[in-house]
C-alpha positions in Angstrom: 137.1 80.8 -6.0 134.9 83.9 -5.3 134.6 84.5 -9.1 131.9 82.6 -10.8 132.4 79.6 -13.1 130.6 79.9 -16.4 129.0 76.6 -17.5 128.0 76.8 -21.2 125.3 74.1 -21.6 123.2 73.1 -18.7 122.2 69.6 -19.7 123.2 66.2 -18.4 126.9 67.0 -18.0 127.0 70.8 -17.4 123.7 70.8 -15.3 125.1 68.2 -12.8 128.3 70.0 -12.3 126.6 73.3 -11.8 124.1 71.9 -9.2 126.9 70.2 -7.2 129.2 73.3 -7.3 126.4 75.7 -6.5 125.3 73.5 -3.4 128.9 73.5 -2.3 128.9 77.4 -2.3 130.8 77.8 -5.4 129.5 80.7 -7.4 128.1 79.3 -10.8 126.6 81.0 -13.8 125.0 78.6 -16.3 123.9 79.3 -19.8 121.5 77.2 -21.8 119.7 77.7 -25.1 116.3 76.1 -23.8 114.7 79.1 -22.0 112.4 77.0 -20.0 115.2 75.0 -18.6 117.1 78.2 -17.8 114.1 79.6 -15.9 113.5 76.4 -14.0 117.1 76.3 -12.8 117.1 79.9 -11.7 113.7 79.8 -10.1 112.4 76.6 -8.4 115.9 75.0 -8.9 117.3 72.1 -10.8 116.2 68.7 -9.6 118.9 66.1 -9.6 117.5 62.7 -9.1 118.3 59.0 -9.4 120.2 56.4 -7.2 123.4 58.4 -6.6 121.7 61.3 -4.9 118.5 63.5 -5.1 118.4 67.1 -4.4 117.1 70.4 -5.8 119.5 73.3 -6.2 118.9 76.7 -7.4 121.6 77.7 -10.0 121.5 81.0 -12.0 121.0 80.2 -15.6 120.2 82.4 -18.7 119.9 82.1 -22.4 123.0 83.3 -24.5 121.6 86.5 -25.3 120.9 87.4 -21.6 124.5 86.8 -20.6 126.8 89.7 -19.8 130.4 90.1 -18.5 133.6 88.2 -18.7 134.7 84.9 -17.1 138.1 83.4 -16.5 136.8 79.9 -16.1 134.3 78.6 -18.8 133.2 74.9 -18.9 131.8 74.0 -22.3 129.2 71.2 -21.9 127.4 71.2 -25.2 127.0 68.3 -27.8 130.1 68.2 -30.1 128.2 69.3 -33.2 127.2 72.4 -31.2 130.7 73.4 -30.2 131.4 75.9 -33.0 128.1 77.8 -32.5 128.7 77.8 -28.9 132.1 79.2 -29.2 130.8 82.0 -31.4 128.7 83.1 -28.6 130.9 82.4 -25.6 134.2 83.8 -26.8 133.4 87.5 -26.3 132.7 86.4 -22.6 136.1 84.8 -22.1 138.4 87.0 -20.0 141.8 87.8 -21.4 143.6 85.4 -19.0 140.8 82.9 -19.2 140.4 79.4 -20.5 137.7 77.0 -21.7 137.6 73.4 -20.4 135.8 70.9 -22.6 133.4 68.7 -20.6 132.3 66.8 -23.7 132.7 63.7 -25.6 135.0 63.6 -28.6 138.1 65.6 -29.5 136.5 69.0 -28.9 139.7 70.2 -27.4 141.1 70.5 -30.9 138.0 72.6 -32.0 138.4 74.9 -29.0 142.1 75.4 -29.4 141.7 76.3 -33.1 139.4 79.1 -32.0 140.6 80.3 -28.6 144.1 79.1 -28.9 145.8 76.0 -27.4 147.0 78.0 -24.2 143.3 78.8 -23.4 142.1 75.3 -23.7 142.0 72.7 -21.1 140.8 69.0 -21.5 138.5 66.8 -19.4 137.4 63.3 -19.6 133.8 62.5 -18.0 132.1 59.1 -17.8 129.4 59.5 -15.3 125.9 58.5 -16.5 123.4 61.3 -16.8 120.3 62.3 -18.8 118.5 65.5 -19.3 114.9 64.5 -18.6 112.9 67.7 -19.1 113.4 71.4 -18.1 114.6 71.4 -14.6 115.2 67.7 -14.2 118.3 65.6 -14.9 118.9 62.0 -14.0 122.2 61.2 -12.4 122.3 57.5 -13.2 125.9 56.4 -11.9 129.2 57.8 -10.9 132.1 57.2 -13.4 135.6 58.4 -14.1 136.3 62.1 -14.3 139.8 63.4 -15.4 141.3 66.9 -15.9 144.5 67.7 -17.8 146.1 70.2 -20.0 146.2 69.4 -23.6 150.0 70.1 -23.8 150.7 67.6 -21.0 151.7 70.3 -18.5 150.5 70.9 -14.9 149.6 74.5 -13.9 148.0 76.2 -11.0 144.9 76.5 -13.0 144.9 72.7 -13.7 145.2 72.1 -10.0 142.4 74.5 -9.4 140.0 72.9 -11.8 141.0 69.4 -10.5 140.0 70.6 -7.0 136.8 72.0 -8.4 136.0 68.7 -10.0 136.6 66.8 -6.6 133.8 68.9 -5.2 131.6 66.7 -7.5 133.7 63.6 -7.9 136.1 62.8 -5.0 138.1 60.4 -7.1 138.6 62.8 -9.9 142.1 62.4 -11.4 144.6 65.1 -12.4 146.6 63.7 -15.4 149.5 65.0 -17.7 148.2 62.7 -20.5 144.5 63.7 -21.1 144.6 62.5 -24.8 145.0 59.0 -23.5 141.7 59.2 -21.7 140.0 61.1 -24.5 141.0 58.4 -27.1 140.1 55.6 -24.7 136.6 57.3 -24.5 136.4 57.4 -28.3 136.9 53.6 -28.5 134.2 52.9 -25.8 132.0 55.6 -27.4 132.2 53.9 -30.9 130.7 50.8 -29.3 128.1 52.8 -27.5 127.0 54.4 -30.7 126.7 50.8 -31.9 124.4 49.9 -29.0 122.0 52.6 -30.1 121.4 50.8 -33.4 119.0 48.7 -31.2 116.3 49.4 -28.6 118.2 47.2 -26.2 120.2 48.4 -23.1 123.8 48.9 -23.2 124.3 45.8 -20.9 122.2 43.5 -23.3 124.3 44.8 -26.1 127.7 44.2 -24.5 126.7 40.7 -23.0 125.4 39.4 -26.3 128.0 37.1 -27.9 126.7 37.6 -31.3 127.3 41.3 -31.1 130.8 41.0 -29.6 132.8 40.9 -32.9 131.4 44.0 -34.4 131.8 45.8 -30.9 135.4 44.7 -30.6 136.1 45.5 -34.1 135.0 49.1 -33.7 137.2 49.5 -30.7 140.2 48.0 -32.6 139.8 50.4 -35.4 139.8 53.4 -32.9 142.8 52.0 -31.0 144.8 51.5 -34.1 144.1 55.2 -34.9 145.1 56.3 -31.4 148.3 54.5 -31.7 149.0 56.2 -35.0 148.4 59.6 -33.5 151.1 58.6 -30.9 148.7 58.1 -28.0 148.4 55.0 -25.7 144.8 55.0 -24.3 144.2 54.5 -20.6 141.6 52.2 -19.2 138.5 53.1 -17.2 135.2 51.7 -15.9 135.6 48.4 -17.6 137.1 49.5 -20.8 140.5 48.1 -21.4 142.2 49.7 -24.4 145.0 47.1 -24.4 142.4 44.4 -25.2 141.8 45.9 -28.5 145.3 46.8 -29.6 147.3 44.8 -32.1 148.5 41.5 -30.7 145.7 41.4 -28.0 143.9 38.1 -27.7 140.1 37.5 -28.4 139.9 36.4 -24.8 141.1 39.9 -23.7 138.4 41.6 -25.9 135.6 39.3 -24.4 136.8 40.1 -20.9 136.6 43.8 -21.6 133.1 43.4 -23.1 132.0 41.4 -20.1 133.4 44.1 -17.8 131.5 46.8 -19.7 128.2 44.8 -19.4 128.9 44.4 -15.6 129.6 48.3 -15.2 126.6 49.3 -17.2 124.3 46.8 -15.3 124.7 49.0 -12.2 123.4 52.3 -13.6 119.9 53.7 -13.7 120.9 55.1 -17.0 120.3 51.9 -19.0 120.6 53.4 -22.5 123.1 55.9 -23.9 122.4 59.6 -24.6 122.8 58.5 -28.3 119.8 56.3 -28.0 117.8 59.2 -26.3 118.6 61.5 -29.1 117.3 59.0 -31.7 114.3 57.4 -29.8 113.1 60.1 -27.4 114.3 63.5 -28.5 114.3 62.8 -32.2 117.5 64.9 -33.1 120.8 64.5 -34.6 123.4 62.7 -32.7 127.1 63.4 -32.1 128.2 60.5 -34.7 129.9 62.9 -37.1 132.1 65.0 -34.8 132.9 61.7 -32.8 133.0 58.6 -34.9 133.2 60.4 -38.3 136.2 62.4 -37.0 138.1 59.2 -36.0 137.5 57.8 -39.4 138.9 61.0 -41.0 142.0 61.0 -38.7 142.6 57.2 -39.5 142.4 57.8 -43.2 145.1 60.6 -42.8 147.3 57.7 -41.6 146.3 55.3 -44.4 144.2 53.3 -41.9 141.0 51.8 -43.2 138.1 51.7 -40.8 135.1 50.0 -42.5 133.2 49.4 -39.3 133.4 53.1 -38.2 132.4 54.3 -41.6 129.4 51.8 -41.7 128.4 52.8 -38.3 128.2 56.5 -39.3 126.0 55.5 -42.3 123.7 53.4 -40.1 123.3 56.2 -37.5 122.4 58.6 -40.3 119.9 56.1 -41.6 118.0 56.0 -38.4 118.3 59.8 -37.9 116.6 60.2 -41.2 114.1 57.5 -41.0 115.5 55.1 -43.4 116.0 52.4 -40.8 114.5 51.4 -37.5 116.5 50.6 -34.3 116.7 46.7 -34.4 119.1 43.9 -34.0 119.0 43.6 -37.8 120.3 47.0 -38.0 123.0 46.3 -35.7 124.0 43.2 -37.6 124.6 45.4 -40.8 127.9 46.0 -38.9 128.6 42.3 -38.4 128.2 41.9 -42.3 131.2 44.2 -42.7 133.3 41.5 -40.9 132.2 38.7 -43.2 
């Protein structure tokens, strides 16, 4: 592994990977659009902080216009809505025999495959908790599931190579031949996380509130129905049990998964989602369209109605554009859909 790994996006996900790999002696080159952050990572070093581990690591980082050369291994770690623009900039730097691994939320592997080719695309599922705090500082709130897999279900030398690289960061990282099962599972969990960001409350408070349970479970059910229509059987992780939200599952199954999610999220220093931070702290657009909106579109292509997902997209847009405030009343606009 003497050749450097290129990480495009040095935020919460990419920055932590870069810091851990660089500390282990893996050559890393990061790219980020925030020049001040790039300078901090390259000069005084990237500060990883929180209950998991605290350390500072110098990691070479440049802005896109400063990058030169080609790379065989590129990890894409930008927000889903930034994928197309990032691909425009990074594809000239992808080596002939190279590939792009998506360390993102959503179904960005489809976007990458359409641009770079399916054979040059690898999937990843990441569920560790992290937040970009400011230039040169990232909170590592808790460990979580990390899974690597080819989008065609194969296992190749490069897949094993990236799995070993992920184990440098997360010893329990999984190598799978069914990455879509994990990605769709994360979409079910992710829809619920978007709903928690309708309020100022923590993830745990949302998952533990019986009054919010029906809407949260309903969102997961809509995503799971869509996954099944896509021929995918989602896999469980970190308290999220997809089977609890599939047709035929009992209400007790759903309530147990919600309780497990409340328990899992009670043990992290990252109390709120990145979605919440986008809305309340960073005052910027969220990933709701490429994540929740995309699932609703796929569902519609199968003739599946997703009223909760569609309403969730509308409510997040309302907060983004200042028409609504984060509140329990805003959350219960979802509950009204079930009436």
